[in-house]
C-alpha distance (Angstrom), angle and dihedral (degrees) to the residues before:
residue distance angle dihedral
M1 . . .
G2 3.78 . .
L3 3.78 93.0 .
A4 3.81 91.8 47.6
F5 3.80 91.8 51.1
M6 3.80 92.2 47.1
R7 3.79 92.2 49.0
Y8 3.80 105.3 37.6
V9 3.81 109.3 18.3
W10 3.81 107.3 31.8
K11 3.84 94.1 23.5
I12 3.78 93.8 -146.5
E13 3.78 114.8 -175.8
P14 2.98 135.6 -91.8
V15 3.82 90.7 15.8
A16 3.81 92.8 56.2
T17 3.80 93.9 60.2
M18 3.82 101.4 32.8
T19 3.77 117.5 117.8
E20 3.78 117.9 -112.0
D21 3.80 89.4 -110.7
D22 3.82 91.1 54.4
I23 3.80 92.1 49.9
V24 3.79 91.8 49.0
A25 3.80 90.6 49.1
A26 3.81 90.4 49.9
I27 3.81 100.1 48.5
A28 3.81 104.8 24.3
P29 3.82 96.3 84.0
T30 3.80 92.1 54.2
I31 3.80 94.3 46.9
Q32 3.80 90.7 46.0
R33 3.80 90.3 51.7
Y34 3.81 90.8 52.4
L35 3.80 91.7 49.1
N36 3.78 100.6 48.4
G37 3.78 111.1 -7.8
D38 3.73 137.2 93.3
I39 3.80 108.4 -80.2
G40 3.77 94.8 177.5
P41 3.78 136.9 -93.9
V42 3.76 118.8 -27.6
T43 3.78 114.5 -147.4
S44 3.74 129.6 -176.8
R45 3.78 121.7 -120.2
R46 3.79 90.0 -108.5
Q47 3.83 92.5 55.8
R48 3.81 92.4 51.8
R49 3.81 95.1 55.8
R50 3.76 119.0 99.3
N51 3.75 116.2 -111.2
P52 3.82 111.8 -108.5
R53 3.79 113.6 -114.9
């Protein structure tokens, strides 16, 4: 949604005038990482709490 707003609604440069191929090249690695890459450690809520003293 953010990319669509930047490109078509707010027309923020350089996104507004980039070619489709340039946009794909710019954002594809990030989307691919979210789909099947390592996004970091996942901890449960219980593990994140501080130990009481």
